[in-house]
C-alpha positions in Angstrom: 0.0 0.0 0.0 1.6 3.2 -1.2 0.7 6.3 0.8 0.7 9.8 -0.6 2.7 12.5 1.2 -0.6 14.1 2.3 -1.7 10.7 3.9 1.7 10.4 5.5 1.5 13.9 6.9 -2.0 13.2 8.3 -0.8 9.9 9.7 2.2 11.5 11.5 0.0 14.3 12.9 -2.5 11.7 14.1 0.2 9.7 15.8 1.5 12.9 17.5 -2.0 13.7 18.8 -2.4 10.2 20.2 1.0 10.5 22.0 0.1 13.9 23.4 -3.3 12.6 24.6 -1.6 9.6 26.2 0.9 11.9 27.9 -1.8 14.0 29.4 -3.7 10.9 30.6 -0.5 9.8 32.3 -0.2 13.2 34.0 -3.8 12.9 35.2 -3.1 9.3 36.5 0.0 10.5 38.4 -1.9 13.4 39.9 -4.6 11.1 41.3 -2.2 8.9 43.2 -1.9 9.0 47.0 1.8 9.6 47.8 1.4 8.2 51.4 0.8 4.8 49.9 4.1 2.9 49.1 2.5 1.2 46.1 1.3 4.5 44.7 4.8 5.9 45.1 6.2 3.0 43.0 3.4 3.6 40.4 4.3 7.3 40.3 7.9 6.4 39.4 6.7 4.2 36.6 4.3 6.8 35.3 7.0 9.5 35.4 9.2 7.2 33.4 6.5 6.6 30.8 5.8 10.4 30.6 9.5 11.0 30.0 9.6 8.5 27.2 6.5 9.9 25.6 7.9 13.4 25.8 11.1 12.2 24.1 9.0 10.6 21.4 6.8 13.6 20.9 9.9 15.9 20.7 11.4 13.6 18.1 8.2 13.5 16.1 7.8 17.3 16.2 11.4 18.1 15.3 12.0 15.2 13.0 15.4 14.5 14.7 16.8 13.1 17.8 16.0 15.4 20.8 19.0 16.8 22.7 21.5 17.1 19.8 22.6 20.7 19.9 24.8 21.0 16.8 22.6 19.3 14.2 25.5 17.0 13.3 22.9 14.2 12.9 21.3 16.0 10.0 24.5 16.9 8.3 25.7 13.3 8.6 22.5 12.1 7.1 23.0 14.3 4.1 26.6 13.1 3.7 25.5 9.4 3.8 22.7 10.1 1.4 25.1 11.7 -1.1 27.3 8.6 -0.9 24.3 6.2 -1.3 22.6 8.1 -4.1 25.3 7.9 -6.8 23.0 9.6 -9.3 24.2 12.9 -7.7 27.6 12.2 -9.3 26.9 10.7 -12.7 30.3 11.7 -14.1 32.2 9.8 -11.4 33.0 6.2 -12.1 33.0 4.9 -8.5 32.0 1.4 -7.7 30.5 0.6 -4.3 31.5 -2.9 -3.7 30.9 -4.3 -0.3 34.2 -6.0 0.9 33.8 -9.3 2.6 36.5 -10.0 5.1 38.3 -13.3 5.0 38.5 -15.5 8.1 42.1 -14.4 8.6 41.2 -10.7 8.3 38.4 -11.2 10.9 40.9 -13.0 13.2 43.4 -10.1 12.9 40.7 -7.5 13.8 39.6 -9.6 16.8 43.2 -10.0 17.9 43.7 -6.2 17.7 40.5 -5.6 19.6 41.5 -8.1 22.3 44.5 -5.9 23.0 42.2 -3.4 24.5 40.8 -3.4 28.0 37.1 -4.2 28.3 36.2 -0.5 28.8 38.5 0.7 26.1 37.0 -1.8 23.7 33.5 -0.9 24.8 34.1 2.9 24.4 36.1 2.5 21.2 33.4 0.3 19.5 30.5 2.6 20.6 32.4 5.6 19.3 33.9 4.3 16.1 31.4 1.5 15.0 28.1 2.9 16.4 29.0 6.5 15.9 28.0 7.6 19.4 29.4 10.9 20.8 31.5 10.9 24.0 28.5 12.5 25.8 26.2 9.7 24.6 28.6 7.0 25.7 29.0 8.7 29.1 25.3 8.6 29.6 25.1 5.0 28.4 28.0 3.6 30.5 27.6 6.1 33.5 31.2 7.1 33.4 32.5 10.7 33.0 32.8 12.2 29.6 36.5 12.7 30.1 37.0 9.2 31.0 35.2 8.1 27.8 37.5 10.4 25.9 40.7 8.9 27.6 39.5 5.3 26.8 38.8 6.1 23.2 42.1 7.9 22.8 44.1 5.0 24.4 42.3 2.5 22.3 43.0 4.5 19.1 46.7 4.5 20.0 46.8 0.8 20.7 45.0 0.0 17.5 47.3 2.3 15.5 50.3 0.7 17.1 49.0 -2.8 16.4 48.3 -1.9 12.8 51.7 -0.3 12.4 53.3 -3.5 13.9 51.3 -5.7 11.6 52.3 -3.7 8.5 56.0 -3.9 9.5 55.6 -7.6 10.0 53.9 -8.0 6.6 56.7 -5.9 4.9 59.3 -8.2 6.5 57.6 -11.3 5.3 57.4 -9.9 1.7 61.1 -8.9 1.9 62.0 -12.5 2.9 60.0 -13.8 0.0 61.9 -11.6 -2.4 65.3 -12.8 -1.1 
């Protein structure tokens, strides 16, 4: 079923209204609770969590982007990725986009390099490099300070760089030995 842009717009507006109605219902439910009752206190925590989640979703729907991002880098990155995906934008360029499949040996080498990192370094490095999370997002996710996240990522980058440098030196020696 193909939807027209008008139908999509109406659908999104309808969803937004439903979320806002749901959030106001949750506010009403929370206001009706008796805070002297232990069970109601627990319910209030749950309702507040639900209100927070709904507010986040509503904000996302209204802005069309992730709430809390201050610089708008998420939008710029989306345009950059779209430009690389939509090769019709560059008809004169003869660039092939072949997906490289790693061999078993290459996978093992990557895993060996990652195993050189401590658990936290590996965790922060992969969240930053592979998942594209910012230091602030990682700090919130792992509940460690932003500067600590930065130190872990920087240490991990140095270790990976050194391991790759060492691997390329070893590869060059092996090739030199084959020539001799």
